C-alpha angles and dihedrals in degrees: 000000000000119000114256116208118212119219090258112021118211112273089230089068094049127089106251089219091056107107090212091062091075091052092050093050091050091051091050091049092049092049092051092049090051091055091048091061116109114264090240091058091047090052091049091050091049091048092049092049091048092048093051091048092049094048091047091050092051092049092050091048094048091050102039108011109038113092118219100224101187144335092290090063094055109114125202091252090061093049094062098095092244105092122075118207124206120213150129127269108236100179141002113209101166133020095256104035139048146169116268127199109204115226108185119207094248096033096099097255100108137047136300088026098037114144099129134061134205111260116249100190120088096229091052090053095052109124089355100100140066118236102228123202110198111238122236101014139087118198128197111285120252123217110286134164092356094310114132119247121254120245112274094017092120092048092048091050091048091052092053094045091051091052103047116006109123091000135113118260136170120230130192108205114220107168145326119259130213091273092055090251119141111240104215145160109247129205129181118237113267114253098228113000121075113270095224089064104031130030123218127227123323102252095206091052091048091052091052091048091053091050097240099119144030128227113272106232104169123119114294094023116164127205139189128248091295090064127210094302092052091050092048090052091053090050091049091050091051090050092049091050092044093232124165115338091002092068091109097038136274102281096100126107113274122227090251092053090047092054093045091051093052093042092053094048121086093212141017090252091054091048091051091048089055092050112122111259125228091252092053091049089048092054089049090052092051095055117115121274091250093057093045090051091064099037125089 
């Protein structure tokens, strides 16, 4: 018969000069002391170990496994500006906001734990996405509620759709606005490096560089690492290079001015009557460089 070795062989069968004999004897002594403990203490130890394991599992799940379905599932700990969420852009309705389907790391949406997929049908996405408002930028307004679209709104929207629709992005929720959108910093997924270690490009900054947005300067504005001054510099560089909506100069009505004009008017007709005329814009364009430097 073959020799069967027990987990801790009897010390009488071991060579006293063998250095492992001391370790085996210590393990046997520890095992015997463990079994000599009172049952109540053993039960307490088992309960404590189980509790720690359960709490740790819940914390890991909440952080890396729980999917945030919509704005009603956002908890205060998420809206602290310290937790990045990974997900897929399912639709882009305006040039500075989009719908975001959260795909947590342990949610089954990515390898090696992939057993779920992001829905592609509208009815399956109902109440399953976050409406993200990009922080720090203001894009030309599209046509809404009978209001005419601003120039370059379609081009700005096309640029954003081409960049992110159907693609993975990372968002950093900051707050909810009055329209129940989530104001957030948005970064594209890095091309090569893992996203949980390295972020891709700042989407707001890229939009300013391309000339398809202005810097959002209203109260409560949030910006990326570049800060407000960095964003303003990117906008100024796009204007100087005549990129995007600045191709014909900078005398046009900004998105902020467009919204203020419509907010101050009591009707659409009144808002259209207050719209800057071509001659007024022309006079603005002909002002000296010093005046234009301090006008926005």
